Legacy VTK file of the C-alpha trace (Angstrom):
# vtk DataFile Version 3.0
C-alpha trace
ASCII
DATASET POLYDATA
POINTS 400 float
0.000 0.000 0.000
1.198 3.494 -0.786
0.593 5.394 2.414
2.547 7.629 4.762
3.895 4.681 6.745
5.336 3.190 3.544
7.176 6.459 2.895
8.535 6.540 6.450
9.751 2.950 5.962
11.359 4.007 2.681
13.173 6.801 4.493
14.765 4.195 6.781
15.582 1.938 3.829
17.343 4.752 1.999
19.351 6.018 4.963
22.957 6.350 3.782
22.162 4.991 0.313
20.992 8.126 -1.504
21.914 11.765 -1.095
19.817 14.125 0.983
19.867 16.817 -1.673
19.961 20.565 -0.928
16.692 22.463 -0.666
17.458 26.160 -0.814
15.897 29.410 -1.929
16.823 30.987 -5.245
16.735 34.676 -4.395
17.174 35.764 -7.999
14.406 33.549 -9.374
12.192 34.642 -6.488
12.646 38.271 -7.456
11.913 37.515 -11.103
8.610 35.673 -10.516
7.387 37.592 -7.464
7.224 34.528 -5.217
9.596 32.770 -2.842
11.084 29.812 -4.731
12.885 26.947 -2.993
14.659 24.419 -5.227
15.085 20.724 -4.406
18.264 19.745 -6.266
17.553 16.106 -7.124
19.811 16.576 -10.156
22.677 16.266 -7.648
21.978 12.604 -6.904
24.815 10.324 -8.047
22.905 9.339 -11.205
21.556 12.908 -11.475
17.910 12.009 -10.831
15.341 11.391 -8.077
14.727 7.961 -9.656
17.416 6.485 -7.421
15.125 6.778 -4.425
12.359 4.548 -5.747
14.665 2.072 -7.458
16.796 1.601 -4.361
13.792 1.255 -2.043
12.271 -1.413 -4.266
15.472 -3.473 -4.425
16.215 -3.198 -0.709
12.804 -4.768 -0.108
13.455 -7.822 -2.341
13.710 -11.273 -0.829
16.988 -13.187 -1.015
15.552 -15.369 -3.766
14.452 -12.343 -5.806
17.888 -10.760 -5.438
19.546 -13.961 -6.618
17.444 -14.049 -9.799
17.924 -10.365 -10.620
15.790 -7.418 -11.716
14.597 -5.860 -14.945
13.307 -2.366 -15.734
12.211 -0.311 -18.693
13.095 3.349 -18.901
14.056 6.204 -21.188
17.090 6.811 -19.008
16.881 8.101 -15.441
15.102 5.103 -13.917
17.466 2.892 -15.911
20.483 4.500 -14.300
18.964 4.404 -10.828
18.183 0.679 -11.099
21.542 -0.148 -12.672
23.579 1.796 -10.115
21.882 0.452 -6.999
21.693 -3.068 -8.413
25.446 -2.911 -8.872
25.901 -1.644 -5.300
23.673 -4.392 -3.903
25.176 -7.162 -6.034
22.009 -7.772 -8.072
21.973 -8.578 -11.783
20.091 -5.911 -13.784
18.621 -5.938 -17.291
17.337 -2.609 -18.618
15.091 -2.254 -21.679
15.301 1.227 -23.166
13.398 2.651 -26.166
15.518 3.418 -29.184
15.029 7.192 -28.736
16.677 7.162 -25.288
19.471 9.773 -25.130
22.869 8.221 -25.750
24.310 9.780 -22.590
21.734 7.861 -20.523
22.272 4.608 -22.409
26.043 4.710 -21.936
25.838 5.617 -18.262
23.402 2.746 -17.678
25.840 0.333 -19.296
28.606 1.908 -17.251
26.850 0.765 -14.071
27.114 -2.836 -15.225
23.569 -3.396 -16.469
22.696 -5.326 -19.614
20.964 -2.796 -21.883
18.386 -3.901 -24.450
17.301 -1.220 -26.931
13.787 -1.974 -28.142
10.761 -0.083 -29.428
9.899 3.433 -30.491
8.180 4.350 -27.211
7.965 3.361 -23.556
4.984 1.088 -24.146
6.882 -1.088 -26.630
9.916 -1.147 -24.347
7.683 -2.098 -21.414
6.108 -4.993 -23.320
9.559 -6.365 -24.156
10.704 -5.951 -20.542
7.707 -7.914 -19.216
8.427 -10.643 -21.758
12.068 -10.943 -20.651
11.005 -10.871 -16.983
8.746 -13.893 -17.532
11.347 -15.753 -19.565
14.162 -15.269 -17.045
12.277 -15.023 -13.756
13.406 -11.446 -13.095
11.650 -9.019 -10.753
10.178 -6.095 -12.643
11.077 -2.703 -11.154
8.470 -0.408 -12.654
9.516 3.239 -13.145
6.336 4.635 -11.599
3.354 2.272 -11.179
4.672 0.503 -8.078
3.948 1.341 -4.432
7.527 0.692 -3.244
8.970 2.843 -6.026
6.518 5.696 -5.373
7.196 5.463 -1.627
10.905 5.925 -2.296
10.216 8.997 -4.405
8.023 10.417 -1.658
10.988 10.654 0.721
12.123 13.841 -0.981
8.898 15.539 0.162
9.723 14.537 3.746
13.046 16.332 3.400
11.489 19.423 1.828
8.880 19.865 4.562
11.333 19.112 7.358
13.458 22.027 6.169
10.648 24.396 5.104
7.455 23.373 6.937
5.597 26.561 5.988
5.575 25.962 2.225
2.375 27.100 0.508
2.833 25.137 -2.726
4.788 22.094 -3.866
5.316 21.630 -7.619
6.880 18.747 -9.489
6.872 17.210 -12.955
4.599 14.276 -13.740
4.932 11.615 -16.409
3.714 8.233 -15.254
3.004 9.721 -11.831
5.330 7.869 -9.447
7.125 10.963 -8.187
3.975 13.020 -7.736
2.096 10.127 -6.110
4.825 9.697 -3.512
5.259 13.420 -2.957
1.506 14.008 -2.658
1.060 11.142 -0.198
3.812 12.429 2.082
2.968 16.119 1.762
-0.784 15.732 2.233
-0.197 13.811 5.476
2.288 16.315 6.866
0.476 19.459 5.732
-3.141 18.912 4.627
-3.631 22.475 3.342
-0.546 22.450 1.114
-1.288 23.097 -2.567
0.146 20.212 -4.607
0.699 20.759 -8.326
1.835 18.453 -11.129
3.273 19.634 -14.437
3.212 17.832 -17.770
4.674 18.712 -21.148
1.835 19.749 -23.444
3.064 17.246 -26.022
2.523 14.349 -23.582
-0.628 15.252 -21.587
-1.658 11.678 -20.721
-2.118 12.192 -16.979
-3.938 15.498 -17.487
-6.305 13.825 -19.945
-6.849 10.821 -17.671
-7.701 12.850 -14.568
-9.355 15.923 -16.043
-11.215 14.116 -18.820
-9.701 16.357 -21.482
-8.580 15.283 -24.938
-5.393 17.236 -25.506
-3.592 15.725 -28.503
-0.374 13.829 -27.941
2.779 14.827 -29.812
5.608 12.704 -31.092
8.489 14.063 -29.014
9.465 16.543 -26.327
12.700 17.837 -24.871
11.295 16.598 -21.544
11.688 12.948 -22.560
11.809 11.922 -18.900
8.057 12.615 -18.623
7.123 11.558 -22.167
4.684 8.890 -20.976
1.754 8.041 -23.246
-0.104 5.834 -20.742
-0.125 6.936 -17.057
0.123 4.469 -14.198
-3.059 2.949 -12.814
-2.070 3.180 -9.156
-0.596 6.640 -9.577
-3.671 7.902 -11.404
-5.855 6.966 -8.423
-3.518 8.658 -5.933
-3.191 11.824 -8.001
-6.939 12.144 -8.550
-7.433 12.071 -4.771
-4.522 14.175 -3.521
-3.321 16.603 -6.207
-4.919 20.034 -6.443
-3.904 20.999 -9.941
-2.288 19.621 -13.084
-0.785 22.087 -15.539
0.621 21.864 -19.052
3.727 23.704 -20.213
5.020 24.317 -23.726
8.429 23.404 -25.103
9.425 27.080 -25.074
8.610 27.283 -21.349
10.792 24.258 -20.601
13.581 25.644 -22.765
13.495 28.956 -20.917
13.521 27.212 -17.526
16.538 25.049 -18.415
18.472 28.130 -19.506
17.501 30.216 -16.472
18.581 27.469 -14.084
21.886 27.172 -15.902
22.562 30.899 -15.983
21.143 31.928 -12.621
21.652 28.890 -10.408
24.641 27.475 -12.323
22.942 24.082 -12.227
22.371 21.679 -15.114
18.778 20.426 -15.341
17.145 18.341 -18.071
13.822 19.209 -19.662
11.681 17.134 -17.295
13.652 18.476 -14.336
12.894 22.062 -15.336
9.139 21.506 -15.823
8.262 22.754 -12.335
9.992 26.092 -12.907
8.474 26.245 -16.394
5.008 26.117 -14.808
5.819 29.052 -12.525
7.132 31.056 -15.470
4.074 30.261 -17.617
1.420 30.856 -14.933
2.907 33.608 -12.713
-0.517 34.815 -11.583
-1.062 31.560 -9.656
1.980 31.948 -7.421
2.287 35.616 -6.500
3.732 36.117 -2.968
3.602 32.385 -2.144
6.339 30.171 -0.748
6.888 27.451 -3.330
8.927 24.263 -3.348
10.088 23.135 -6.788
11.578 19.716 -7.504
14.443 19.793 -10.020
13.979 16.117 -10.737
16.941 15.357 -12.989
20.002 16.664 -14.774
20.731 14.167 -17.555
20.521 16.232 -20.718
22.051 15.551 -24.130
25.041 17.882 -24.737
23.820 18.759 -28.255
20.355 19.639 -26.945
21.898 21.784 -24.230
24.082 23.561 -26.793
20.998 24.255 -28.921
19.072 25.612 -25.920
21.938 27.927 -24.994
22.305 29.211 -28.553
18.555 29.733 -29.013
18.424 31.534 -25.678
21.178 33.874 -26.784
19.200 34.656 -29.929
16.033 35.449 -27.960
17.894 37.877 -25.719
19.774 39.506 -28.578
23.170 38.280 -27.426
23.472 36.360 -30.687
21.992 38.066 -33.733
22.000 37.697 -37.497
21.780 40.887 -39.493
21.906 41.709 -43.214
23.829 44.774 -44.299
23.473 46.201 -47.794
26.380 48.200 -49.176
28.076 49.307 -52.393
30.232 46.458 -53.731
33.529 48.310 -53.651
36.947 47.535 -52.123
36.990 48.202 -48.394
33.223 47.829 -47.885
33.560 44.804 -45.625
36.428 46.422 -43.719
34.264 49.489 -43.125
31.379 47.373 -41.803
33.723 45.408 -39.548
35.224 48.628 -38.211
31.794 50.030 -37.339
30.728 46.802 -35.639
33.972 46.653 -33.658
33.630 50.291 -32.686
30.165 49.521 -31.328
31.618 46.815 -29.080
30.128 43.793 -30.852
31.977 40.722 -32.080
31.571 39.173 -35.542
31.131 35.400 -35.379
30.312 34.677 -39.021
30.334 36.531 -42.361
28.594 35.604 -45.641
28.835 37.679 -48.823
25.773 37.533 -51.071
25.870 39.006 -54.552
23.585 36.816 -56.673
20.837 35.800 -54.236
19.742 39.258 -53.150
17.078 41.818 -54.008
19.667 44.604 -54.031
20.515 46.219 -57.358
23.659 45.354 -59.297
26.913 46.823 -57.976
25.642 46.248 -54.453
26.462 43.454 -52.037
24.496 42.010 -49.179
26.610 40.913 -46.235
25.130 38.629 -43.612
26.729 38.908 -40.184
26.256 36.778 -37.092
27.089 39.006 -34.143
27.762 38.480 -30.466
26.360 41.397 -28.458
25.530 42.258 -24.860
21.778 42.109 -25.512
18.918 43.715 -27.405
19.791 47.294 -26.443
23.389 46.792 -27.542
22.204 45.247 -30.825
20.101 48.348 -31.512
23.201 50.501 -30.996
25.148 48.436 -33.543
22.333 48.735 -36.085
22.040 52.478 -35.491
25.778 52.980 -36.039
25.635 51.066 -39.332
22.661 53.076 -40.556
24.467 56.319 -39.748
27.003 55.257 -42.381
24.254 55.074 -45.021
23.918 51.292 -44.945
20.738 49.278 -45.222
20.317 46.978 -42.225
17.760 44.321 -41.359
17.629 41.827 -38.516
16.953 38.192 -39.380
14.509 36.408 -37.083
LINES 1 401
400 0 1 2 3 4 5 6 7 8 9 10 11 12 13 14 15 16 17 18 19 20 21 22 23 24 25 26 27 28 29 30 31 32 33 34 35 36 37 38 39 40 41 42 43 44 45 46 47 48 49 50 51 52 53 54 55 56 57 58 59 60 61 62 63 64 65 66 67 68 69 70 71 72 73 74 75 76 77 78 79 80 81 82 83 84 85 86 87 88 89 90 91 92 93 94 95 96 97 98 99 100 101 102 103 104 105 106 107 108 109 110 111 112 113 114 115 116 117 118 119 120 121 122 123 124 125 126 127 128 129 130 131 132 133 134 135 136 137 138 139 140 141 142 143 144 145 146 147 148 149 150 151 152 153 154 155 156 157 158 159 160 161 162 163 164 165 166 167 168 169 170 171 172 173 174 175 176 177 178 179 180 181 182 183 184 185 186 187 188 189 190 191 192 193 194 195 196 197 198 199 200 201 202 203 204 205 206 207 208 209 210 211 212 213 214 215 216 217 218 219 220 221 222 223 224 225 226 227 228 229 230 231 232 233 234 235 236 237 238 239 240 241 242 243 244 245 246 247 248 249 250 251 252 253 254 255 256 257 258 259 260 261 262 263 264 265 266 267 268 269 270 271 272 273 274 275 276 277 278 279 280 281 282 283 284 285 286 287 288 289 290 291 292 293 294 295 296 297 298 299 300 301 302 303 304 305 306 307 308 309 310 311 312 313 314 315 316 317 318 319 320 321 322 323 324 325 326 327 328 329 330 331 332 333 334 335 336 337 338 339 340 341 342 343 344 345 346 347 348 349 350 351 352 353 354 355 356 357 358 359 360 361 362 363 364 365 366 367 368 369 370 371 372 373 374 375 376 377 378 379 380 381 382 383 384 385 386 387 388 389 390 391 392 393 394 395 396 397 398 399
Protein backbone atom coordinates (compact mmCIF):
# COMPACT_ATOMS: atom_id res chain seq x y z
CA UNK A 1 0.00 0.00 0.00
CA UNK A 2 1.20 3.49 -0.79
CA UNK A 3 0.59 5.39 2.41
CA UNK A 4 2.55 7.63 4.76
CA UNK A 5 3.89 4.68 6.75
CA UNK A 6 5.34 3.19 3.54
CA UNK A 7 7.18 6.46 2.90
CA UNK A 8 8.54 6.54 6.45
CA UNK A 9 9.75 2.95 5.96
CA UNK A 10 11.36 4.01 2.68
CA UNK A 11 13.17 6.80 4.49
CA UNK A 12 14.77 4.20 6.78
CA UNK A 13 15.58 1.94 3.83
CA UNK A 14 17.34 4.75 2.00
CA UNK A 15 19.35 6.02 4.96
CA UNK A 16 22.96 6.35 3.78
CA UNK A 17 22.16 4.99 0.31
CA UNK A 18 20.99 8.13 -1.50
CA UNK A 19 21.91 11.77 -1.09
CA UNK A 20 19.82 14.12 0.98
CA UNK A 21 19.87 16.82 -1.67
CA UNK A 22 19.96 20.56 -0.93
CA UNK A 23 16.69 22.46 -0.67
CA UNK A 24 17.46 26.16 -0.81
CA UNK A 25 15.90 29.41 -1.93
CA UNK A 26 16.82 30.99 -5.25
CA UNK A 27 16.73 34.68 -4.40
CA UNK A 28 17.17 35.76 -8.00
CA UNK A 29 14.41 33.55 -9.37
CA UNK A 30 12.19 34.64 -6.49
CA UNK A 31 12.65 38.27 -7.46
CA UNK A 32 11.91 37.51 -11.10
CA UNK A 33 8.61 35.67 -10.52
CA UNK A 34 7.39 37.59 -7.46
CA UNK A 35 7.22 34.53 -5.22
CA UNK A 36 9.60 32.77 -2.84
CA UNK A 37 11.08 29.81 -4.73
CA UNK A 38 12.88 26.95 -2.99
CA UNK A 39 14.66 24.42 -5.23
CA UNK A 40 15.08 20.72 -4.41
CA UNK A 41 18.26 19.75 -6.27
CA UNK A 42 17.55 16.11 -7.12
CA UNK A 43 19.81 16.58 -10.16
CA UNK A 44 22.68 16.27 -7.65
CA UNK A 45 21.98 12.60 -6.90
CA UNK A 46 24.82 10.32 -8.05
CA UNK A 47 22.91 9.34 -11.21
CA UNK A 48 21.56 12.91 -11.47
CA UNK A 49 17.91 12.01 -10.83
CA UNK A 50 15.34 11.39 -8.08
CA UNK A 51 14.73 7.96 -9.66
CA UNK A 52 17.42 6.48 -7.42
CA UNK A 53 15.13 6.78 -4.42
CA UNK A 54 12.36 4.55 -5.75
CA UNK A 55 14.66 2.07 -7.46
CA UNK A 56 16.80 1.60 -4.36
CA UNK A 57 13.79 1.25 -2.04
CA UNK A 58 12.27 -1.41 -4.27
CA UNK A 59 15.47 -3.47 -4.43
CA UNK A 60 16.22 -3.20 -0.71
CA UNK A 61 12.80 -4.77 -0.11
CA UNK A 62 13.46 -7.82 -2.34
CA UNK A 63 13.71 -11.27 -0.83
CA UNK A 64 16.99 -13.19 -1.02
CA UNK A 65 15.55 -15.37 -3.77
CA UNK A 66 14.45 -12.34 -5.81
CA UNK A 67 17.89 -10.76 -5.44
CA UNK A 68 19.55 -13.96 -6.62
CA UNK A 69 17.44 -14.05 -9.80
CA UNK A 70 17.92 -10.37 -10.62
CA UNK A 71 15.79 -7.42 -11.72
CA UNK A 72 14.60 -5.86 -14.95
CA UNK A 73 13.31 -2.37 -15.73
CA UNK A 74 12.21 -0.31 -18.69
CA UNK A 75 13.10 3.35 -18.90
CA UNK A 76 14.06 6.20 -21.19
CA UNK A 77 17.09 6.81 -19.01
CA UNK A 78 16.88 8.10 -15.44
CA UNK A 79 15.10 5.10 -13.92
CA UNK A 80 17.47 2.89 -15.91
CA UNK A 81 20.48 4.50 -14.30
CA UNK A 82 18.96 4.40 -10.83
CA UNK A 83 18.18 0.68 -11.10
CA UNK A 84 21.54 -0.15 -12.67
CA UNK A 85 23.58 1.80 -10.11
CA UNK A 86 21.88 0.45 -7.00
CA UNK A 87 21.69 -3.07 -8.41
CA UNK A 88 25.45 -2.91 -8.87
CA UNK A 89 25.90 -1.64 -5.30
CA UNK A 90 23.67 -4.39 -3.90
CA UNK A 91 25.18 -7.16 -6.03
CA UNK A 92 22.01 -7.77 -8.07
CA UNK A 93 21.97 -8.58 -11.78
CA UNK A 94 20.09 -5.91 -13.78
CA UNK A 95 18.62 -5.94 -17.29
CA UNK A 96 17.34 -2.61 -18.62
CA UNK A 97 15.09 -2.25 -21.68
CA UNK A 98 15.30 1.23 -23.17
CA UNK A 99 13.40 2.65 -26.17
CA UNK A 100 15.52 3.42 -29.18
CA UNK A 101 15.03 7.19 -28.74
CA UNK A 102 16.68 7.16 -25.29
CA UNK A 103 19.47 9.77 -25.13
CA UNK A 104 22.87 8.22 -25.75
CA UNK A 105 24.31 9.78 -22.59
CA UNK A 106 21.73 7.86 -20.52
CA UNK A 107 22.27 4.61 -22.41
CA UNK A 108 26.04 4.71 -21.94
CA UNK A 109 25.84 5.62 -18.26
CA UNK A 110 23.40 2.75 -17.68
CA UNK A 111 25.84 0.33 -19.30
CA UNK A 112 28.61 1.91 -17.25
CA UNK A 113 26.85 0.76 -14.07
CA UNK A 114 27.11 -2.84 -15.22
CA UNK A 115 23.57 -3.40 -16.47
CA UNK A 116 22.70 -5.33 -19.61
CA UNK A 117 20.96 -2.80 -21.88
CA UNK A 118 18.39 -3.90 -24.45
CA UNK A 119 17.30 -1.22 -26.93
CA UNK A 120 13.79 -1.97 -28.14
CA UNK A 121 10.76 -0.08 -29.43
CA UNK A 122 9.90 3.43 -30.49
CA UNK A 123 8.18 4.35 -27.21
CA UNK A 124 7.96 3.36 -23.56
CA UNK A 125 4.98 1.09 -24.15
CA UNK A 126 6.88 -1.09 -26.63
CA UNK A 127 9.92 -1.15 -24.35
CA UNK A 128 7.68 -2.10 -21.41
CA UNK A 129 6.11 -4.99 -23.32
CA UNK A 130 9.56 -6.37 -24.16
CA UNK A 131 10.70 -5.95 -20.54
CA UNK A 132 7.71 -7.91 -19.22
CA UNK A 133 8.43 -10.64 -21.76
CA UNK A 134 12.07 -10.94 -20.65
CA UNK A 135 11.00 -10.87 -16.98
CA UNK A 136 8.75 -13.89 -17.53
CA UNK A 137 11.35 -15.75 -19.56
CA UNK A 138 14.16 -15.27 -17.05
CA UNK A 139 12.28 -15.02 -13.76
CA UNK A 140 13.41 -11.45 -13.09
CA UNK A 141 11.65 -9.02 -10.75
CA UNK A 142 10.18 -6.09 -12.64
CA UNK A 143 11.08 -2.70 -11.15
CA UNK A 144 8.47 -0.41 -12.65
CA UNK A 145 9.52 3.24 -13.14
CA UNK A 146 6.34 4.63 -11.60
CA UNK A 147 3.35 2.27 -11.18
CA UNK A 148 4.67 0.50 -8.08
CA UNK A 149 3.95 1.34 -4.43
CA UNK A 150 7.53 0.69 -3.24
CA UNK A 151 8.97 2.84 -6.03
CA UNK A 152 6.52 5.70 -5.37
CA UNK A 153 7.20 5.46 -1.63
CA UNK A 154 10.91 5.93 -2.30
CA UNK A 155 10.22 9.00 -4.40
CA UNK A 156 8.02 10.42 -1.66
CA UNK A 157 10.99 10.65 0.72
CA UNK A 158 12.12 13.84 -0.98
CA UNK A 159 8.90 15.54 0.16
CA UNK A 160 9.72 14.54 3.75
CA UNK A 161 13.05 16.33 3.40
CA UNK A 162 11.49 19.42 1.83
CA UNK A 163 8.88 19.86 4.56
CA UNK A 164 11.33 19.11 7.36
CA UNK A 165 13.46 22.03 6.17
CA UNK A 166 10.65 24.40 5.10
CA UNK A 167 7.46 23.37 6.94
CA UNK A 168 5.60 26.56 5.99
CA UNK A 169 5.58 25.96 2.22
CA UNK A 170 2.38 27.10 0.51
CA UNK A 171 2.83 25.14 -2.73
CA UNK A 172 4.79 22.09 -3.87
CA UNK A 173 5.32 21.63 -7.62
CA UNK A 174 6.88 18.75 -9.49
CA UNK A 175 6.87 17.21 -12.95
CA UNK A 176 4.60 14.28 -13.74
CA UNK A 177 4.93 11.62 -16.41
CA UNK A 178 3.71 8.23 -15.25
CA UNK A 179 3.00 9.72 -11.83
CA UNK A 180 5.33 7.87 -9.45
CA UNK A 181 7.13 10.96 -8.19
CA UNK A 182 3.98 13.02 -7.74
CA UNK A 183 2.10 10.13 -6.11
CA UNK A 184 4.82 9.70 -3.51
CA UNK A 185 5.26 13.42 -2.96
CA UNK A 186 1.51 14.01 -2.66
CA UNK A 187 1.06 11.14 -0.20
CA UNK A 188 3.81 12.43 2.08
CA UNK A 189 2.97 16.12 1.76
CA UNK A 190 -0.78 15.73 2.23
CA UNK A 191 -0.20 13.81 5.48
CA UNK A 192 2.29 16.32 6.87
CA UNK A 193 0.48 19.46 5.73
CA UNK A 194 -3.14 18.91 4.63
CA UNK A 195 -3.63 22.47 3.34
CA UNK A 196 -0.55 22.45 1.11
CA UNK A 197 -1.29 23.10 -2.57
CA UNK A 198 0.15 20.21 -4.61
CA UNK A 199 0.70 20.76 -8.33
CA UNK A 200 1.84 18.45 -11.13
CA UNK A 201 3.27 19.63 -14.44
CA UNK A 202 3.21 17.83 -17.77
CA UNK A 203 4.67 18.71 -21.15
CA UNK A 204 1.84 19.75 -23.44
CA UNK A 205 3.06 17.25 -26.02
CA UNK A 206 2.52 14.35 -23.58
CA UNK A 207 -0.63 15.25 -21.59
CA UNK A 208 -1.66 11.68 -20.72
CA UNK A 209 -2.12 12.19 -16.98
CA UNK A 210 -3.94 15.50 -17.49
CA UNK A 211 -6.31 13.83 -19.94
CA UNK A 212 -6.85 10.82 -17.67
CA UNK A 213 -7.70 12.85 -14.57
CA UNK A 214 -9.36 15.92 -16.04
CA UNK A 215 -11.21 14.12 -18.82
CA UNK A 216 -9.70 16.36 -21.48
CA UNK A 217 -8.58 15.28 -24.94
CA UNK A 218 -5.39 17.24 -25.51
CA UNK A 219 -3.59 15.73 -28.50
CA UNK A 220 -0.37 13.83 -27.94
CA UNK A 221 2.78 14.83 -29.81
CA UNK A 222 5.61 12.70 -31.09
CA UNK A 223 8.49 14.06 -29.01
CA UNK A 224 9.46 16.54 -26.33
CA UNK A 225 12.70 17.84 -24.87
CA UNK A 226 11.29 16.60 -21.54
CA UNK A 227 11.69 12.95 -22.56
CA UNK A 228 11.81 11.92 -18.90
CA UNK A 229 8.06 12.62 -18.62
CA UNK A 230 7.12 11.56 -22.17
CA UNK A 231 4.68 8.89 -20.98
CA UNK A 232 1.75 8.04 -23.25
CA UNK A 233 -0.10 5.83 -20.74
CA UNK A 234 -0.13 6.94 -17.06
CA UNK A 235 0.12 4.47 -14.20
CA UNK A 236 -3.06 2.95 -12.81
CA UNK A 237 -2.07 3.18 -9.16
CA UNK A 238 -0.60 6.64 -9.58
CA UNK A 239 -3.67 7.90 -11.40
CA UNK A 240 -5.85 6.97 -8.42
CA UNK A 241 -3.52 8.66 -5.93
CA UNK A 242 -3.19 11.82 -8.00
CA UNK A 243 -6.94 12.14 -8.55
CA UNK A 244 -7.43 12.07 -4.77
CA UNK A 245 -4.52 14.18 -3.52
CA UNK A 246 -3.32 16.60 -6.21
CA UNK A 247 -4.92 20.03 -6.44
CA UNK A 248 -3.90 21.00 -9.94
CA UNK A 249 -2.29 19.62 -13.08
CA UNK A 250 -0.79 22.09 -15.54
CA UNK A 251 0.62 21.86 -19.05
CA UNK A 252 3.73 23.70 -20.21
CA UNK A 253 5.02 24.32 -23.73
CA UNK A 254 8.43 23.40 -25.10
CA UNK A 255 9.43 27.08 -25.07
CA UNK A 256 8.61 27.28 -21.35
CA UNK A 257 10.79 24.26 -20.60
CA UNK A 258 13.58 25.64 -22.77
CA UNK A 259 13.50 28.96 -20.92
CA UNK A 260 13.52 27.21 -17.53
CA UNK A 261 16.54 25.05 -18.41
CA UNK A 262 18.47 28.13 -19.51
CA UNK A 263 17.50 30.22 -16.47
CA UNK A 264 18.58 27.47 -14.08
CA UNK A 265 21.89 27.17 -15.90
CA UNK A 266 22.56 30.90 -15.98
CA UNK A 267 21.14 31.93 -12.62
CA UNK A 268 21.65 28.89 -10.41
CA UNK A 269 24.64 27.47 -12.32
CA UNK A 270 22.94 24.08 -12.23
CA UNK A 271 22.37 21.68 -15.11
CA UNK A 272 18.78 20.43 -15.34
CA UNK A 273 17.15 18.34 -18.07
CA UNK A 274 13.82 19.21 -19.66
CA UNK A 275 11.68 17.13 -17.29
CA UNK A 276 13.65 18.48 -14.34
CA UNK A 277 12.89 22.06 -15.34
CA UNK A 278 9.14 21.51 -15.82
CA UNK A 279 8.26 22.75 -12.34
CA UNK A 280 9.99 26.09 -12.91
CA UNK A 281 8.47 26.24 -16.39
CA UNK A 282 5.01 26.12 -14.81
CA UNK A 283 5.82 29.05 -12.53
CA UNK A 284 7.13 31.06 -15.47
CA UNK A 285 4.07 30.26 -17.62
CA UNK A 286 1.42 30.86 -14.93
CA UNK A 287 2.91 33.61 -12.71
CA UNK A 288 -0.52 34.81 -11.58
CA UNK A 289 -1.06 31.56 -9.66
CA UNK A 290 1.98 31.95 -7.42
CA UNK A 291 2.29 35.62 -6.50
CA UNK A 292 3.73 36.12 -2.97
CA UNK A 293 3.60 32.39 -2.14
CA UNK A 294 6.34 30.17 -0.75
CA UNK A 295 6.89 27.45 -3.33
CA UNK A 296 8.93 24.26 -3.35
CA UNK A 297 10.09 23.14 -6.79
CA UNK A 298 11.58 19.72 -7.50
CA UNK A 299 14.44 19.79 -10.02
CA UNK A 300 13.98 16.12 -10.74
CA UNK A 301 16.94 15.36 -12.99
CA UNK A 302 20.00 16.66 -14.77
CA UNK A 303 20.73 14.17 -17.55
CA UNK A 304 20.52 16.23 -20.72
CA UNK A 305 22.05 15.55 -24.13
CA UNK A 306 25.04 17.88 -24.74
CA UNK A 307 23.82 18.76 -28.25
CA UNK A 308 20.35 19.64 -26.94
CA UNK A 309 21.90 21.78 -24.23
CA UNK A 310 24.08 23.56 -26.79
CA UNK A 311 21.00 24.25 -28.92
CA UNK A 312 19.07 25.61 -25.92
CA UNK A 313 21.94 27.93 -24.99
CA UNK A 314 22.31 29.21 -28.55
CA UNK A 315 18.55 29.73 -29.01
CA UNK A 316 18.42 31.53 -25.68
CA UNK A 317 21.18 33.87 -26.78
CA UNK A 318 19.20 34.66 -29.93
CA UNK A 319 16.03 35.45 -27.96
CA UNK A 320 17.89 37.88 -25.72
CA UNK A 321 19.77 39.51 -28.58
CA UNK A 322 23.17 38.28 -27.43
CA UNK A 323 23.47 36.36 -30.69
CA UNK A 324 21.99 38.07 -33.73
CA UNK A 325 22.00 37.70 -37.50
CA UNK A 326 21.78 40.89 -39.49
CA UNK A 327 21.91 41.71 -43.21
CA UNK A 328 23.83 44.77 -44.30
CA UNK A 329 23.47 46.20 -47.79
CA UNK A 330 26.38 48.20 -49.18
CA UNK A 331 28.08 49.31 -52.39
CA UNK A 332 30.23 46.46 -53.73
CA UNK A 333 33.53 48.31 -53.65
CA UNK A 334 36.95 47.53 -52.12
CA UNK A 335 36.99 48.20 -48.39
CA UNK A 336 33.22 47.83 -47.88
CA UNK A 337 33.56 44.80 -45.63
CA UNK A 338 36.43 46.42 -43.72
CA UNK A 339 34.26 49.49 -43.13
CA UNK A 340 31.38 47.37 -41.80
CA UNK A 341 33.72 45.41 -39.55
CA UNK A 342 35.22 48.63 -38.21
CA UNK A 343 31.79 50.03 -37.34
CA UNK A 344 30.73 46.80 -35.64
CA UNK A 345 33.97 46.65 -33.66
CA UNK A 346 33.63 50.29 -32.69
CA UNK A 347 30.17 49.52 -31.33
CA UNK A 348 31.62 46.82 -29.08
CA UNK A 349 30.13 43.79 -30.85
CA UNK A 350 31.98 40.72 -32.08
CA UNK A 351 31.57 39.17 -35.54
CA UNK A 352 31.13 35.40 -35.38
CA UNK A 353 30.31 34.68 -39.02
CA UNK A 354 30.33 36.53 -42.36
CA UNK A 355 28.59 35.60 -45.64
CA UNK A 356 28.83 37.68 -48.82
CA UNK A 357 25.77 37.53 -51.07
CA UNK A 358 25.87 39.01 -54.55
CA UNK A 359 23.59 36.82 -56.67
CA UNK A 360 20.84 35.80 -54.24
CA UNK A 361 19.74 39.26 -53.15
CA UNK A 362 17.08 41.82 -54.01
CA UNK A 363 19.67 44.60 -54.03
CA UNK A 364 20.52 46.22 -57.36
CA UNK A 365 23.66 45.35 -59.30
CA UNK A 366 26.91 46.82 -57.98
CA UNK A 367 25.64 46.25 -54.45
CA UNK A 368 26.46 43.45 -52.04
CA UNK A 369 24.50 42.01 -49.18
CA UNK A 370 26.61 40.91 -46.24
CA UNK A 371 25.13 38.63 -43.61
CA UNK A 372 26.73 38.91 -40.18
CA UNK A 373 26.26 36.78 -37.09
CA UNK A 374 27.09 39.01 -34.14
CA UNK A 375 27.76 38.48 -30.47
CA UNK A 376 26.36 41.40 -28.46
CA UNK A 377 25.53 42.26 -24.86
CA UNK A 378 21.78 42.11 -25.51
CA UNK A 379 18.92 43.72 -27.40
CA UNK A 380 19.79 47.29 -26.44
CA UNK A 381 23.39 46.79 -27.54
CA UNK A 382 22.20 45.25 -30.83
CA UNK A 383 20.10 48.35 -31.51
CA UNK A 384 23.20 50.50 -31.00
CA UNK A 385 25.15 48.44 -33.54
CA UNK A 386 22.33 48.74 -36.09
CA UNK A 387 22.04 52.48 -35.49
CA UNK A 388 25.78 52.98 -36.04
CA UNK A 389 25.64 51.07 -39.33
CA UNK A 390 22.66 53.08 -40.56
CA UNK A 391 24.47 56.32 -39.75
CA UNK A 392 27.00 55.26 -42.38
CA UNK A 393 24.25 55.07 -45.02
CA UNK A 394 23.92 51.29 -44.95
CA UNK A 395 20.74 49.28 -45.22
CA UNK A 396 20.32 46.98 -42.22
CA UNK A 397 17.76 44.32 -41.36
CA UNK A 398 17.63 41.83 -38.52
CA UNK A 399 16.95 38.19 -39.38
CA UNK A 400 14.51 36.41 -37.08
